[in-house]
C-alpha positions as CSV (number, residue, x, y, z in Angstrom):
1,X,-1.9,-11.6,-18.9
2,X,-1.1,-12.2,-22.5
3,X,2.3,-10.3,-22.3
4,X,3.6,-12.9,-19.7
5,X,5.5,-15.9,-21.0
6,X,4.3,-19.0,-19.2
7,X,7.2,-21.3,-18.3
8,X,6.4,-25.0,-17.9
9,X,9.9,-26.6,-18.3
10,X,12.4,-25.7,-15.5
11,X,16.0,-26.6,-14.7
12,X,14.7,-28.6,-11.8
13,X,11.3,-30.3,-11.7
14,X,9.0,-28.8,-9.0
15,X,6.6,-30.7,-6.8
16,X,4.0,-29.4,-4.4
17,X,3.2,-30.2,-0.8
18,X,-0.4,-29.0,-0.5
19,X,-0.2,-28.5,3.3
20,X,2.4,-28.9,5.9
21,X,2.0,-28.2,9.6
22,X,4.7,-26.1,11.2
23,X,4.6,-26.4,15.0
24,X,5.0,-23.3,17.1
25,X,6.7,-23.4,20.6
26,X,3.3,-23.1,22.3
27,X,1.9,-26.1,20.3
28,X,-0.1,-24.0,17.8
29,X,0.2,-25.3,14.2
30,X,0.6,-23.0,11.2
31,X,-0.4,-24.2,7.8
32,X,2.1,-24.0,4.9
33,X,1.9,-24.7,1.2
34,X,5.3,-25.7,-0.2
35,X,6.7,-26.0,-3.7
36,X,10.2,-27.4,-4.1
37,X,12.4,-29.4,-6.5
38,X,11.7,-33.1,-6.6
39,X,15.3,-33.9,-5.8
40,X,15.6,-31.3,-3.0
41,X,16.3,-33.9,-0.2
42,X,19.4,-35.1,-2.1
43,X,20.3,-31.6,-3.3
44,X,19.0,-29.1,-0.6
45,X,17.9,-25.6,-1.6
46,X,17.3,-22.3,0.1
47,X,13.7,-21.6,1.1
48,X,11.8,-18.4,0.1
49,X,9.2,-17.6,2.7
50,X,6.0,-15.6,2.1
51,X,4.1,-15.1,5.4
52,X,0.6,-13.6,5.3
53,X,-2.9,-13.6,6.8
54,X,-4.5,-13.5,3.3
55,X,-5.5,-17.2,3.0
56,X,-3.1,-19.4,1.0
57,X,-5.9,-21.8,0.2
58,X,-8.1,-19.4,-1.8
59,X,-7.0,-15.8,-1.2
60,X,-3.5,-15.4,-2.7
61,X,-3.7,-18.7,-4.5
62,X,-3.7,-17.3,-8.0
63,X,-0.6,-15.2,-7.6
64,X,1.1,-17.9,-5.6
65,X,0.6,-20.3,-8.6
66,X,2.5,-17.8,-10.8
67,X,5.4,-17.3,-8.4
68,X,6.3,-20.1,-6.1
69,X,6.5,-23.0,-8.6
70,X,8.8,-20.7,-10.7
71,X,11.1,-20.4,-7.7
72,X,11.0,-24.1,-7.1
73,X,11.8,-24.8,-10.7
74,X,15.0,-22.7,-10.4
75,X,16.3,-24.4,-7.2
76,X,14.4,-22.9,-4.3
77,X,11.6,-24.0,-2.0
78,X,8.7,-21.5,-2.2
79,X,6.9,-21.6,1.2
80,X,3.6,-19.8,1.7
81,X,2.5,-19.7,5.3
82,X,-0.9,-18.6,6.8
83,X,-0.3,-16.5,9.9
84,X,-1.7,-17.6,13.2
85,X,-5.5,-17.4,13.4
86,X,-5.9,-16.9,9.6
87,X,-6.4,-19.1,6.6
88,X,-5.9,-22.7,7.7
89,X,-3.6,-22.0,10.7
90,X,-4.6,-22.5,14.3
91,X,-5.0,-19.9,17.0
92,X,-6.2,-16.3,16.8
93,X,-4.9,-13.2,15.2
94,X,-5.3,-10.1,17.4
95,X,-3.9,-7.4,15.1
96,X,-1.2,-6.2,12.7
97,X,2.5,-6.8,13.2
98,X,2.2,-8.0,16.8
99,X,5.2,-9.5,18.7
100,X,3.5,-12.9,18.4
101,X,3.6,-12.6,14.6
102,X,7.4,-12.0,14.7
103,X,8.0,-14.8,17.2
104,X,6.1,-17.2,15.0
105,X,8.2,-16.1,12.0
106,X,11.4,-16.8,13.8
107,X,10.1,-20.3,14.6
108,X,9.1,-20.8,11.0
109,X,12.6,-19.9,9.8
110,X,14.2,-22.3,12.4
111,X,11.8,-25.0,11.2
112,X,12.7,-24.4,7.5
113,X,16.4,-24.5,8.2
114,X,16.0,-27.8,9.9
115,X,14.2,-29.5,7.0
116,X,16.3,-32.1,5.0
117,X,15.4,-30.3,1.7
118,X,16.6,-26.9,2.9
119,X,20.2,-25.7,2.6
120,X,19.9,-23.7,5.8
121,X,19.4,-20.4,4.1
122,X,16.0,-18.6,4.0
123,X,14.9,-15.5,2.0
124,X,11.7,-13.6,2.7
125,X,9.5,-12.0,0.0
126,X,6.2,-10.3,0.3
127,X,4.0,-7.4,-0.8
128,X,2.2,-5.1,1.6
129,X,1.8,-7.1,4.9
130,X,4.4,-9.6,3.7
131,X,6.7,-6.7,2.7
132,X,6.2,-5.1,6.2
133,X,7.0,-8.3,8.1
134,X,10.0,-9.1,5.9
135,X,11.6,-5.9,7.2
136,X,10.4,-6.4,10.7
137,X,11.7,-10.0,10.9
138,X,15.0,-8.9,9.3
139,X,15.4,-6.5,12.2
140,X,15.1,-9.5,14.6
141,X,18.2,-11.0,13.0
142,X,17.4,-14.7,12.8
143,X,20.5,-16.7,11.9
144,X,18.9,-18.4,8.9
145,X,17.6,-15.3,7.2
146,X,19.9,-14.4,4.3
147,X,18.1,-11.7,2.3
148,X,14.7,-9.9,1.9
149,X,12.7,-8.6,-1.1
150,X,10.1,-6.2,0.3
151,X,7.4,-4.8,-2.1
152,X,5.0,-2.0,-1.4
153,X,5.9,-1.8,2.3
154,X,6.9,0.8,4.8
155,X,9.6,1.5,7.4
156,X,7.3,3.8,9.3
157,X,3.9,2.5,10.3
158,X,2.7,6.0,11.4
159,X,4.0,8.4,8.8
160,X,3.7,6.2,5.7
161,X,1.0,3.5,6.1
162,X,-2.6,3.2,5.4
163,X,-3.5,4.9,8.7
164,X,-2.2,8.5,8.4
165,X,-0.6,10.9,6.0
166,X,1.1,13.9,7.5
167,X,-0.7,13.3,10.7
168,X,-4.1,13.5,9.0
169,X,-6.3,10.4,9.2
170,X,-6.7,8.6,5.9
171,X,-10.1,7.4,4.8
172,X,-8.3,4.2,3.8
173,X,-7.9,3.5,7.6
174,X,-11.6,2.7,7.5
175,X,-11.5,0.8,4.2
176,X,-8.5,-1.3,5.3
177,X,-10.0,-1.7,8.8
178,X,-13.2,-3.1,7.3
179,X,-11.2,-5.3,4.9
180,X,-8.9,-6.7,7.6
181,X,-12.0,-7.3,9.8
182,X,-13.5,-9.4,7.0
183,X,-10.3,-11.3,6.3
184,X,-9.6,-12.0,10.0
185,X,-13.0,-13.6,10.5
186,X,-13.1,-16.0,7.6
187,X,-13.1,-19.8,8.3
188,X,-10.5,-22.4,7.6
189,X,-11.1,-25.1,5.0
190,X,-12.4,-28.4,6.4
191,X,-10.5,-30.2,3.7
192,X,-7.3,-29.1,5.4
193,X,-8.2,-28.8,9.1
194,X,-10.9,-31.5,9.3
195,X,-14.1,-31.6,11.4
196,X,-12.8,-28.9,13.8
197,X,-13.2,-26.2,11.2
198,X,-16.4,-24.8,12.6
199,X,-15.0,-24.6,16.2
200,X,-11.8,-22.9,14.8
201,X,-14.0,-20.4,13.0
202,X,-16.1,-19.7,16.1
203,X,-12.8,-19.1,18.0
204,X,-11.9,-16.4,15.4
205,X,-15.3,-14.9,15.5
206,X,-15.1,-14.6,19.3
207,X,-11.6,-13.4,19.7
208,X,-10.0,-11.9,16.5
209,X,-12.0,-8.7,17.1
210,X,-12.3,-5.3,15.3
211,X,-8.7,-4.0,15.0
212,X,-9.9,-0.7,13.7
213,X,-10.8,0.3,17.2
214,X,-7.2,0.1,18.3
215,X,-6.1,2.0,15.2
216,X,-8.5,4.9,15.9
217,X,-7.6,5.0,19.6
218,X,-4.0,5.7,18.7
219,X,-4.0,9.0,16.8
220,X,-0.4,10.1,17.4
221,X,2.9,8.4,16.9
222,X,3.2,6.5,20.1
223,X,4.6,3.0,21.0
224,X,1.7,1.4,19.2
225,X,3.0,2.6,15.8
226,X,6.7,2.6,16.8
227,X,6.5,-1.2,17.2
228,X,7.1,-2.7,13.8
229,X,8.5,0.6,12.4
230,X,12.0,-0.3,11.4
231,X,12.9,3.4,11.1
232,X,13.2,3.3,14.9
233,X,16.5,1.4,14.4
234,X,17.6,0.9,10.8
235,X,20.9,-0.5,12.0
236,X,19.0,-3.6,13.3
237,X,18.7,-4.8,9.6
238,X,22.0,-6.3,8.4
239,X,20.8,-8.6,5.7
240,X,20.6,-7.4,2.0
241,X,17.2,-5.8,1.3
242,X,15.6,-5.1,-2.1
243,X,12.9,-2.5,-1.8
244,X,10.3,-2.5,-4.7
245,X,7.3,-0.4,-5.5
246,X,5.4,1.7,-8.0
247,X,4.4,5.3,-8.5
248,X,0.7,4.3,-8.5
249,X,1.1,2.6,-5.1
250,X,0.7,4.3,-1.7
251,X,4.0,3.0,-0.2
252,X,6.7,4.4,-2.5
253,X,8.2,6.9,-0.1
254,X,9.8,4.2,2.0
255,X,12.0,3.0,-0.8
256,X,13.8,6.3,-0.8
257,X,14.2,6.5,3.0
258,X,15.4,2.9,3.4
259,X,18.0,3.4,0.6
260,X,19.2,6.4,2.6
261,X,19.4,4.8,6.0
262,X,19.9,1.0,5.8
263,X,23.4,0.2,6.8
264,X,23.7,-3.1,4.9
265,X,23.5,-3.9,1.2
266,X,20.3,-2.6,-0.4
267,X,18.7,-1.8,-3.7
268,X,15.6,0.0,-4.8
269,X,13.2,-0.4,-7.8
270,X,10.3,2.0,-8.6
271,X,8.2,1.2,-11.6
272,X,4.9,2.7,-12.8
273,X,3.0,0.0,-11.1
274,X,0.1,-0.2,-8.6
275,X,0.0,-2.4,-5.5
276,X,0.9,-5.7,-7.3
277,X,3.9,-7.8,-8.2
278,X,5.7,-6.3,-11.2
279,X,5.5,-9.3,-13.4
280,X,1.7,-8.9,-13.6
281,X,1.1,-5.3,-12.3
282,X,-0.6,-2.4,-14.0
283,X,0.1,0.2,-15.2
284,X,2.8,-1.4,-17.3
285,X,5.3,-1.9,-18.5
286,X,5.6,-5.2,-16.7
287,X,9.1,-6.6,-16.2
288,X,10.7,-10.0,-15.7
289,X,10.5,-9.6,-11.9
290,X,10.8,-13.3,-11.1
291,X,14.1,-13.3,-13.0
292,X,15.2,-10.3,-11.0
293,X,14.3,-12.1,-7.8
294,X,16.4,-15.1,-8.9
295,X,19.4,-12.8,-9.5
296,X,18.9,-11.4,-5.9
297,X,18.5,-14.9,-4.3
298,X,21.3,-16.4,-6.3
299,X,23.6,-13.6,-5.1
300,X,22.7,-13.6,-1.5
301,X,21.4,-17.2,-0.7
302,X,23.7,-19.2,-3.0
303,X,26.8,-17.1,-3.1
304,X,26.8,-16.7,-6.9
305,X,27.9,-13.4,-8.4
306,X,25.0,-12.3,-10.6
307,X,26.3,-8.8,-11.1
308,X,23.2,-7.4,-9.4
309,X,25.1,-5.6,-6.7
310,X,27.4,-3.9,-9.2
311,X,24.4,-2.1,-10.8
312,X,23.0,1.3,-9.7
313,X,21.4,1.2,-6.2
314,X,18.2,2.8,-7.4
315,X,16.4,2.2,-10.6
316,X,13.2,4.2,-11.3
317,X,10.7,4.6,-14.2
318,X,10.6,8.2,-15.1
319,X,7.1,8.7,-16.5
320,X,6.4,10.7,-19.6
321,X,3.4,12.9,-19.9
322,X,0.0,11.2,-20.1
323,X,-3.5,12.5,-20.2
324,X,-5.6,12.1,-17.0
325,X,-7.5,8.9,-16.7
326,X,-8.7,6.8,-13.8
327,X,-7.1,3.7,-15.3
328,X,-3.8,3.3,-17.3
329,X,-2.9,0.0,-18.8
330,X,0.6,1.5,-19.6
331,X,2.5,4.6,-18.5
332,X,5.1,5.7,-21.1
333,X,8.6,6.6,-19.8
334,X,12.1,5.3,-19.4
335,X,14.3,3.7,-16.8
336,X,16.8,6.0,-15.0
337,X,19.5,5.1,-12.5
338,X,20.8,6.7,-9.3
339,X,23.9,5.5,-7.4
340,X,22.1,6.0,-4.2
341,X,19.7,8.3,-2.4
342,X,20.9,11.0,0.1
343,X,17.5,12.2,1.2
344,X,16.9,14.9,-1.3
345,X,17.4,15.8,-5.0
346,X,20.8,17.3,-6.0
347,X,19.1,20.1,-7.9
348,X,16.1,22.1,-6.8
349,X,13.9,24.6,-8.6
350,X,12.0,27.0,-6.4
351,X,8.6,28.3,-7.5
352,X,6.5,30.9,-5.8
353,X,2.7,31.2,-5.9
354,X,1.3,34.8,-6.4
355,X,-2.0,36.3,-5.5
356,X,-3.0,36.6,-9.2
357,X,-2.7,32.8,-9.6
358,X,0.7,32.7,-11.2
359,X,3.4,30.3,-10.2
360,X,6.8,31.8,-11.0
361,X,10.5,31.7,-10.1
362,X,10.6,35.1,-8.3
363,X,9.5,35.6,-4.7
364,X,6.6,38.0,-4.6
365,X,5.6,38.3,-0.9
366,X,2.1,37.1,-1.6
367,X,-0.4,36.5,1.2
368,X,-2.6,33.6,0.2
369,X,-6.0,32.9,1.8
370,X,-6.8,29.2,1.6
371,X,-10.1,27.6,2.3
372,X,-11.8,24.6,0.6
373,X,-15.2,23.0,0.7
374,X,-15.2,19.6,2.4
375,X,-15.8,18.0,-1.0
376,X,-12.4,19.1,-2.4
377,X,-10.6,15.9,-3.4
378,X,-13.4,14.6,-5.7
379,X,-10.8,14.2,-8.5
380,X,-8.2,12.4,-6.3
381,X,-7.1,8.8,-6.7
382,X,-7.6,6.1,-4.2
383,X,-4.7,6.3,-1.7
384,X,-3.6,2.8,-2.6
385,X,-4.1,1.9,-6.3
386,X,-4.2,-1.8,-7.2
387,X,-4.2,-1.1,-11.0
388,X,-7.1,-3.5,-11.7
389,X,-10.0,-1.1,-11.7
390,X,-10.4,2.7,-12.6
391,X,-9.6,4.1,-9.2
392,X,-6.9,6.5,-10.3
393,X,-7.0,10.3,-10.3
394,X,-9.4,12.1,-12.6
395,X,-8.7,15.3,-14.6
396,X,-7.7,17.7,-11.9
397,X,-9.9,20.4,-13.4
398,X,-12.5,18.5,-11.3
399,X,-11.1,20.5,-8.4
400,X,-11.7,24.0,-10.0
401,X,-13.3,26.3,-7.5
402,X,-12.4,24.0,-4.6
403,X,-8.7,24.0,-4.3
404,X,-6.8,27.3,-4.9
405,X,-4.6,26.9,-8.0
406,X,-1.5,28.6,-9.2
407,X,0.1,27.9,-12.6
408,X,3.4,28.5,-14.4
409,X,3.6,29.8,-17.9
410,X,4.1,27.1,-20.5
411,X,7.5,25.5,-20.0
412,X,10.2,26.5,-22.5
413,X,11.9,23.1,-22.2
414,X,11.3,19.7,-20.7
415,X,12.1,19.1,-17.0
416,X,12.4,15.9,-15.1
417,X,11.4,15.5,-11.5
418,X,12.6,12.7,-9.2
419,X,12.1,12.8,-5.5
420,X,10.0,14.7,-3.0
421,X,8.6,18.1,-3.8
422,X,8.4,20.3,-0.7
423,X,6.0,23.2,0.1
424,X,7.3,25.7,2.6
425,X,5.2,28.5,4.1
426,X,4.4,30.7,7.1
427,X,0.9,29.6,8.0
428,X,-1.7,31.2,10.2
429,X,-5.0,29.4,11.1
430,X,-8.2,30.6,12.5
431,X,-8.8,27.2,14.0
432,X,-6.6,25.3,16.4
433,X,-6.6,22.2,14.2
434,X,-6.6,22.3,10.4
435,X,-5.2,20.4,7.4
436,X,-3.1,21.8,4.6
437,X,-3.3,19.9,1.3
438,X,-1.0,20.5,-1.7
439,X,-1.3,18.9,-5.1
440,X,1.0,19.1,-8.1
441,X,-0.3,18.6,-11.6
442,X,0.8,18.9,-15.2
443,X,-1.6,20.8,-17.5
444,X,-1.2,20.0,-21.2
445,X,-1.8,22.2,-24.1
446,X,-5.5,21.0,-24.3
447,X,-6.0,22.2,-20.7
448,X,-6.2,18.7,-19.2
449,X,-4.6,18.4,-15.8
450,X,-2.9,15.1,-14.8
451,X,-2.0,14.7,-11.1
452,X,1.7,14.1,-10.5
453,X,1.7,14.0,-6.7
454,X,0.2,15.4,-3.5
455,X,0.9,15.9,0.2
456,X,-1.1,16.5,3.3
457,X,-0.2,18.0,6.7
458,X,-2.3,18.1,9.9
459,X,-0.9,21.4,11.1
460,X,-1.0,20.4,14.7
461,X,1.7,17.8,13.6
462,X,3.9,20.5,12.1
463,X,6.8,19.8,14.5
464,X,6.1,16.2,15.6
465,X,3.8,13.3,15.0
466,X,4.4,12.2,18.6
467,X,3.6,15.5,20.4
468,X,1.1,17.5,18.3
469,X,0.4,21.1,19.3
470,X,-2.7,23.3,18.5
471,X,-2.1,26.1,16.0
472,X,-1.5,29.4,17.8
473,X,-4.4,31.9,17.6
474,X,-2.4,35.0,17.0
475,X,0.6,34.3,14.7
476,X,1.9,32.5,11.7
477,X,4.3,29.5,12.2
478,X,6.7,27.9,9.7
479,X,5.4,24.8,8.0
480,X,6.8,22.3,5.5
481,X,4.5,19.8,3.6
482,X,6.4,17.0,1.9
483,X,4.6,15.8,-1.2
484,X,4.9,12.1,-2.1
485,X,7.9,11.0,-4.1
486,X,7.4,11.3,-7.9
487,X,9.3,10.5,-11.0
488,X,7.8,12.5,-13.9
489,X,8.8,14.4,-17.1
490,X,6.9,17.7,-17.7
491,X,7.1,18.5,-21.4
492,X,7.8,21.7,-23.1
493,X,4.5,23.6,-23.5
494,X,2.9,22.1,-20.4
495,X,2.3,24.1,-17.3
496,X,2.8,23.1,-13.7
497,X,-0.2,23.6,-11.4
498,X,0.1,23.9,-7.6
499,X,-3.3,23.6,-5.9
500,X,-3.8,24.2,-2.1
501,X,-6.7,23.5,0.1
502,X,-7.8,22.5,3.6
503,X,-9.8,19.4,2.7
504,X,-9.2,16.3,0.5
505,X,-12.2,13.9,0.8
506,X,-12.4,11.0,0.5
507,X,-8.6,10.7,0.8
508,X,-8.4,12.2,4.3
509,X,-11.0,12.7,7.1
510,X,-11.9,16.4,7.6
511,X,-10.5,18.6,10.3
512,X,-12.7,19.1,13.4
513,X,-13.9,22.5,12.3
514,X,-13.8,24.6,9.1
515,X,-10.6,26.6,8.9
516,X,-9.2,29.4,6.9
517,X,-5.5,29.5,6.4
518,X,-3.3,32.5,5.6
519,X,0.0,31.6,3.9
520,X,2.9,33.9,3.4
521,X,6.5,33.3,2.2
522,X,5.2,30.4,0.3
523,X,7.7,28.4,-1.8
524,X,7.5,25.1,-3.7
525,X,10.8,23.3,-4.2
526,X,10.8,20.8,-7.1
527,X,13.4,17.9,-7.1
528,X,15.0,18.4,-10.6
529,X,16.9,15.6,-12.2
530,X,19.4,15.9,-15.0
531,X,20.1,13.0,-17.3
532,X,23.0,10.8,-16.1
533,X,25.4,8.6,-18.1
534,X,24.2,5.6,-16.0
535,X,20.7,5.9,-17.6
536,X,21.9,4.9,-21.1
537,X,24.0,2.1,-19.7
538,X,21.1,0.3,-18.0
539,X,20.5,-3.2,-19.3
540,X,16.8,-3.8,-20.1
541,X,14.8,-6.0,-17.8
542,X,14.0,-9.5,-19.1
543,X,10.4,-9.8,-20.3
544,X,7.9,-11.1,-17.7
545,X,7.7,-14.8,-17.0
546,X,5.7,-16.9,-14.6
547,X,4.7,-20.4,-13.9
548,X,1.4,-21.7,-15.3
549,X,-1.7,-19.9,-14.0
550,X,-4.1,-21.8,-11.8
551,X,-7.0,-23.4,-13.5
552,X,-10.3,-21.7,-12.7
553,X,-13.9,-21.7,-13.9
554,X,-15.8,-18.4,-13.9
555,X,-19.3,-19.1,-12.5
556,X,-20.6,-15.5,-12.7
557,X,-19.1,-12.3,-14.0
558,X,-17.7,-9.6,-11.8
559,X,-18.2,-5.8,-11.9
560,X,-16.9,-2.5,-10.6
561,X,-18.4,1.0,-10.5
562,X,-17.2,4.3,-9.1
563,X,-19.8,7.1,-8.7
564,X,-20.3,10.5,-7.2
565,X,-23.7,11.9,-6.6
566,X,-25.0,15.2,-5.2
567,X,-28.3,15.7,-3.4
568,X,-29.3,19.2,-4.7
569,X,-31.8,19.6,-1.9
570,X,-29.6,18.9,1.1
571,X,-26.2,19.5,-0.6
572,X,-24.8,16.2,0.6
573,X,-22.3,14.5,-1.7
574,X,-21.8,10.8,-1.8
575,X,-18.8,9.0,-3.3
576,X,-19.1,5.2,-3.8
577,X,-17.0,2.3,-5.1
578,X,-18.8,-1.0,-5.5
579,X,-17.0,-4.2,-6.6
580,X,-18.2,-7.8,-7.2
581,X,-15.5,-10.4,-7.9
582,X,-18.0,-12.7,-9.5
583,X,-18.1,-16.4,-8.4
584,X,-15.1,-18.4,-9.4
585,X,-14.3,-22.1,-8.9
586,X,-10.7,-23.2,-8.2
587,X,-10.5,-26.5,-10.0
588,X,-7.6,-28.0,-8.0
589,X,-9.5,-27.6,-4.7
590,X,-13.1,-27.4,-5.9
591,X,-13.7,-24.3,-3.8
592,X,-16.0,-21.6,-5.2
593,X,-15.3,-18.2,-3.9
594,X,-17.4,-15.0,-4.3
595,X,-16.6,-11.5,-2.8
596,X,-18.7,-8.4,-2.8
597,X,-17.5,-5.1,-1.4
598,X,-18.8,-1.5,-1.3
599,X,-17.3,1.7,0.1
600,X,-19.6,4.7,0.6
601,X,-18.3,8.2,1.7
602,X,-20.8,11.0,2.4
603,X,-20.1,14.6,3.4
604,X,-21.7,18.1,3.1
605,X,-19.4,20.7,1.5
606,X,-19.9,23.1,4.4
607,X,-19.9,20.7,7.4
608,X,-16.8,18.7,8.4
609,X,-18.8,17.0,11.1
610,X,-21.1,15.5,8.5
611,X,-18.4,13.0,7.2
612,X,-19.4,9.4,7.4
613,X,-17.9,6.3,5.7
614,X,-19.4,2.8,5.5
615,X,-17.6,-0.3,4.2
616,X,-19.5,-3.6,3.6
617,X,-18.1,-7.0,2.7
618,X,-19.7,-10.3,1.8
619,X,-17.4,-13.4,1.4
620,X,-18.8,-16.8,0.4
621,X,-16.9,-20.1,0.3
622,X,-18.5,-23.3,-1.0
623,X,-17.7,-26.8,-2.1
624,X,-20.2,-29.6,-2.3
625,X,-22.4,-29.5,0.8
626,X,-20.0,-27.2,2.6
627,X,-20.7,-23.5,2.7
628,X,-19.5,-20.6,4.8
629,X,-20.6,-17.0,4.4
630,X,-19.4,-13.9,6.2
631,X,-21.1,-10.4,6.1
632,X,-19.5,-7.4,7.7
633,X,-20.4,-3.7,7.9
634,X,-18.2,-1.0,9.4
635,X,-19.2,2.7,9.7
636,X,-17.1,5.6,10.9
637,X,-18.3,9.1,11.6
638,X,-16.3,12.3,12.2
639,X,-18.3,14.0,15.0
640,X,-17.7,17.0,17.1
641,X,-14.9,15.8,19.5
642,X,-15.2,12.1,18.8
643,X,-14.8,9.4,16.2
644,X,-17.8,7.0,16.2
645,X,-17.0,3.5,15.0
646,X,-19.9,1.0,14.5
647,X,-19.6,-2.5,13.1
648,X,-21.7,-5.7,12.6
649,X,-20.7,-9.2,11.7
650,X,-22.9,-12.2,10.7
651,X,-21.4,-15.6,10.0
652,X,-23.4,-18.5,8.6
653,X,-22.7,-22.0,7.3
654,X,-24.9,-24.6,5.7
655,X,-26.5,-25.4,9.1
656,X,-27.4,-21.8,9.8
657,X,-26.1,-18.9,12.0
658,X,-22.7,-19.5,13.5
659,X,-22.2,-16.0,15.1
660,X,-23.5,-12.5,15.1
661,X,-21.6,-9.6,16.7
662,X,-21.9,-5.8,16.9
663,X,-19.6,-3.0,18.1
664,X,-20.2,0.7,18.8
665,X,-17.6,3.0,20.4
666,X,-17.0,6.8,20.6
667,X,-13.3,7.6,20.7
668,X,-12.1,11.1,21.6
669,X,-10.4,13.0,18.7
670,X,-6.8,13.9,19.6
671,X,-6.0,16.9,17.5
672,X,-7.0,15.0,14.4
């Protein structure tokens, strides 16, 4: 991170409390790591809470070191709490975003406000899970909570989370289910919890369970997903909310929706970034995000007018053209400003696909026959990109002969897109359940095709995610597919490509049966954006800063590979991502950690019921004569009428086997 300025001298000298126990009303203790000014008891400060299940001791420890001491040095208490049943906290964790999680957060906020070093004001910050629960806890309206910064999060746990897209099941449901399974079953550190660490670990292994089973059982938008979805009642959130994300991330759509619907003060920021904090995220450019946070906290927790609320409500990085690549260190572009977001772009350009493959501005009455092999999607990006490895989209010419493509003539002038492209059509299907996929790409003058955005709709969800309906057998029905929000310049001389299909593996799981779709009255609406005077008036962000990185020693090197193979005898195709973190010792605790992970997705191009995914994790923690190792494997199959979920878990320490568990369940498919 050579472009980040490391700050070691601060207005107030920070100190660290390695572990504090926060008591819950039922007697369970949660573990917290706290950074605060040395003089905070004589000059109290607001607290900034980050509340996660990702292990403060060794999981988020490197990013915590960059962020929370920086807040402390500028007059705040950075508080990093392990959720119940995770990290070093007591109890068990039975799933995502449960009522218990929220109740514990309310108790944490009350505890913080009562501390002699706290001013009685609390802010919440978090990315992903921590961004989710920041919004959810704001909706509970605790008296001490004064403001939220929510990164890479969602207001709708069904429509825009790692579980579904457009009512189609994401393959990342398996990936995240296996990842969460591994995280939830790791042990506490005996240096923090003492000799009871093994019994605490065994309690987790016995009770934390395989959350993926619940996620697969609920395949429509029911109360399971309504809980924790703040879109159910935006008005419950009254405190100021700053929504932050990046175009490479999977959670950007929620920024636009929350700006439209939150009744209280709000701001939005969309950069080029993946699923990381913007002061160290890729693709760049990185920004002085911690300084931006301080402006937000100073405004809303200290009552200082920093000018942040006088600035445009939405600031977005409008990306310039770039050649396709699975990894971008930087994305060229410029910052643009919007006074707000009303749900759609002010200007729309309509394009119409024709039977001869053209994409033009005049309706032609074309009837389009759409069918794709199950391997369509080979050139897609991972649904949620972290920016650290080459898991972005490939040249979209990879989809030639799979998705059905339509192209414009070379553009006569640059155009800018900001917002949600929409595909409208009358759709007939020869199967009761089918998926419709739409991708939008920019084709440069060398013929390379860079993915701009994509959208998916399970056609049984065309009217509702809560009450899906089979496609009728004898008529076409109106359908709208919303593509993910984008901010992109398409340059003069480039062509726009719309590609349509019925499969997108390994982004979504296949439909239950092969389907052929017939589309008529098809129209693509593009969200055009003209330059605004506010763009030129935007002040640049400060350059990125952070506190000093944590001292580590690399014991062994890590690696990553992403492959696709075809068995030319059987026709089966296999997609695989394999990562090894390498072994790393954290010098301040002496812990050596080592993570290994693989994802394998296999499918036959002609058989949707051949789809199978397997995710494997190995996590090792060691210090001196203490050692704990967890090995998990989760497999999911898309069979005729059922999802089959199988899993195994093996936990060992230096004395031998601690636990071994297995699961196998067939879950009926519910129009998915």
